[in-house]
Backbone as JSON, one array per atom type, in Angstrom:
{
  "sequence": "MHGLEPSLIVGQRLAWRVPIVLSIPPRGDLGIVGEIDVDVETGEILYTRALITEIKQHARELATRPTPQAN",
  "N": [[0.84, -1.17, 0.0], [0.37, 2.29, -0.61], [0.53, 5.9, -0.35], [-1.39, 8.51, -1.91], [-1.55, 11.81, -3.4], [-2.07, 14.15, -0.85], [-4.93, 15.86, 0.59], [-5.92, 18.96, 2.05], [-7.67, 19.11, 5.05], [-10.01, 20.96, 6.76], [-11.1, 21.26, 9.92], [-12.02, 20.4, 13.24], [-9.39, 19.93, 13.77], [-6.56, 20.78, 11.81], [-5.76, 18.82, 9.08], [-3.99, 16.54, 6.96], [-5.42, 14.64, 4.48], [-4.89, 11.52, 3.33], [-5.18, 9.5, 0.59], [-5.16, 5.96, 0.45], [-3.61, 3.5, -1.44], [-3.85, 0.25, -2.81], [-1.35, -1.75, -4.08], [-0.1, -4.25, -6.14], [2.57, -5.97, -7.34], [2.78, -8.04, -10.21], [0.54, -6.65, -10.98], [0.03, -3.98, -10.48], [-1.36, -0.79, -9.43], [-4.29, -1.33, -7.67], [-6.45, -0.04, -6.58], [-8.08, 2.46, -4.49], [-8.1, 1.94, -1.04], [-8.83, 3.16, 1.27], [-8.65, 6.05, 3.49], [-6.32, 7.99, 5.3], [-5.9, 10.28, 7.92], [-3.62, 12.88, 8.75], [-2.31, 14.81, 11.29], [-1.7, 18.21, 10.81], [-0.03, 19.9, 12.35], [1.34, 18.29, 14.27], [2.04, 15.92, 13.03], [0.92, 13.57, 13.76], [-0.6, 10.46, 13.13], [-3.92, 9.95, 12.45], [-6.14, 7.67, 13.42], [-8.4, 4.88, 13.83], [-9.04, 1.68, 15.33], [-11.18, 0.54, 13.99], [-11.11, 1.87, 11.52], [-8.67, 0.9, 10.47], [-9.32, -1.81, 10.26], [-11.35, -1.64, 8.34], [-9.89, -0.67, 6.12], [-8.15, -2.85, 5.72], [-10.05, -4.82, 5.03], [-11.11, -3.77, 2.61], [-8.77, -3.89, 1.1], [-8.33, -6.67, 0.98], [-10.58, -7.41, -0.53], [-10.07, -6.11, -3.0], [-7.65, -7.35, -3.69], [-8.38, -9.96, -4.15], [-10.06, -9.83, -6.25], [-10.71, -10.7, -9.61], [-8.27, -10.07, -12.17], [-8.78, -7.87, -14.83], [-8.74, -8.95, -18.2], [-6.69, -8.06, -20.95], [-7.76, -7.05, -24.2]],
  "CA": [[0.0, 0.0, 0.0], [1.07, 3.57, -0.62], [-0.34, 7.05, -0.33], [-1.48, 9.42, -3.05], [-1.49, 13.23, -3.06], [-3.0, 14.47, 0.22], [-5.71, 17.1, 0.52], [-6.01, 19.6, 3.35], [-8.99, 19.05, 5.65], [-10.17, 21.96, 7.81], [-12.13, 20.85, 10.86], [-11.54, 20.67, 14.59], [-7.94, 19.95, 13.6], [-6.09, 20.78, 10.43], [-5.18, 17.5, 8.79], [-3.81, 16.09, 5.59], [-6.13, 13.39, 4.22], [-4.08, 10.8, 2.36], [-5.78, 8.27, 0.05], [-4.27, 4.8, 0.5], [-3.8, 2.66, -2.62], [-3.26, -1.09, -2.8], [-0.57, -2.03, -5.28], [0.48, -5.6, -6.1], [3.31, -6.32, -8.56], [2.89, -7.19, -11.4], [-0.78, -6.12, -11.34], [0.03, -2.53, -10.34], [-2.32, -0.21, -8.5], [-5.6, -1.97, -7.79], [-7.48, 0.91, -6.2], [-8.02, 3.09, -3.17], [-8.69, 1.08, 0.0], [-9.24, 4.01, 2.38], [-7.94, 7.31, 3.67], [-5.77, 8.23, 6.63], [-5.64, 11.69, 8.2], [-2.38, 13.18, 9.48], [-2.38, 16.13, 11.89], [-0.77, 19.12, 10.15], [0.93, 20.48, 13.28], [2.13, 17.32, 15.03], [2.41, 14.75, 12.23], [0.26, 12.38, 14.31], [-1.51, 9.73, 12.24], [-5.21, 9.88, 13.13], [-6.82, 6.46, 12.99], [-9.04, 4.03, 14.84], [-8.97, 0.26, 14.96], [-12.23, 0.29, 13.0], [-10.62, 2.35, 10.22], [-7.66, -0.05, 9.99], [-10.06, -3.02, 9.88], [-12.03, -1.32, 7.08], [-8.87, -0.6, 5.06], [-7.72, -4.24, 5.45], [-11.13, -5.51, 4.32], [-11.13, -3.28, 1.23], [-7.57, -4.41, 0.44], [-8.59, -8.09, 0.67], [-11.55, -7.47, -1.63], [-9.39, -5.75, -4.25], [-6.59, -8.32, -3.99], [-8.96, -11.23, -4.61], [-10.86, -9.57, -7.46], [-9.98, -11.11, -10.82], [-7.66, -9.03, -12.99], [-9.37, -7.82, -16.18], [-7.85, -9.38, -19.29], [-6.58, -7.13, -22.09], [-8.29, -7.6, -25.45]],
  "C": [[0.89, 1.24, 0.0], [0.06, 4.71, -0.68], [-0.3, 7.82, -1.64], [-1.36, 10.85, -2.53], [-2.51, 13.55, -1.96], [-3.8, 15.74, -0.09], [-5.85, 17.64, 1.94], [-7.45, 19.58, 3.82], [-9.03, 20.05, 6.8], [-11.36, 21.55, 8.66], [-11.69, 21.25, 12.25], [-10.02, 20.75, 14.61], [-7.66, 20.11, 12.11], [-5.41, 19.44, 10.18], [-4.98, 17.34, 7.29], [-4.56, 14.77, 5.46], [-5.41, 12.71, 3.05], [-4.83, 9.56, 1.88], [-4.74, 7.15, 0.05], [-4.62, 3.85, -0.64], [-3.14, 1.3, -2.41], [-2.58, -1.32, -4.14], [0.08, -3.4, -5.13], [1.23, -5.84, -7.41], [2.91, -7.73, -9.0], [1.57, -6.56, -11.82], [-0.87, -4.61, -11.24], [-0.96, -2.05, -9.3], [-3.69, -0.82, -8.74], [-6.73, -1.05, -7.39], [-7.27, 1.46, -4.81], [-8.75, 2.21, -2.17], [-9.14, 1.88, 1.22], [-8.44, 5.29, 2.41], [-7.48, 7.42, 5.12], [-5.54, 9.73, 6.77], [-4.37, 11.82, 9.03], [-2.48, 14.62, 9.98], [-1.3, 17.02, 11.3], [0.33, 19.6, 11.1], [1.85, 19.46, 13.92], [2.65, 16.16, 14.19], [1.78, 13.47, 12.72], [-0.68, 11.76, 13.27], [-2.8, 9.49, 13.02], [-5.98, 8.68, 12.58], [-7.51, 5.8, 14.16], [-8.84, 2.58, 14.41], [-10.0, -0.07, 13.89], [-11.79, 0.73, 11.61], [-9.59, 1.38, 9.64], [-8.33, -1.34, 9.52], [-10.75, -2.81, 8.53], [-11.04, -1.29, 5.92], [-8.4, -2.01, 4.71], [-8.77, -4.99, 4.66], [-11.2, -5.08, 2.85], [-9.93, -3.81, 0.45], [-7.77, -5.89, 0.07], [-9.53, -8.23, -0.53], [-10.89, -7.15, -2.97], [-8.36, -6.8, -4.65], [-7.16, -9.62, -4.55], [-9.85, -11.06, -5.83], [-10.06, -10.01, -8.67], [-9.44, -9.91, -11.59], [-8.31, -9.03, -14.35], [-8.32, -8.21, -17.23], [-7.86, -8.35, -20.41], [-7.1, -7.82, -23.33], [-7.29, -7.5, -26.56]]
}
C-alpha cells in the first residue's frame, strides 16, 4: 500500500487526508482502500482500529478480485 497526493482538511484539527492505494506487482495499483488523516501540526496519524479493519477488508476485496484481461 502507498499514499497518493494528500488534501487539506479543515475541521476541529487541520489535517492532511491521504488516500491509501493497494498495489500488487505485477498487477500494479488496484485501487483506493481508504484514507488516513495526518495532523498538520504534530504529524500524528489519526486512525481508529475500526478504520484499519475497514482498510484491510477493502484491500482483501481488491486483492482477490480477478484481474481484467486485455483484449
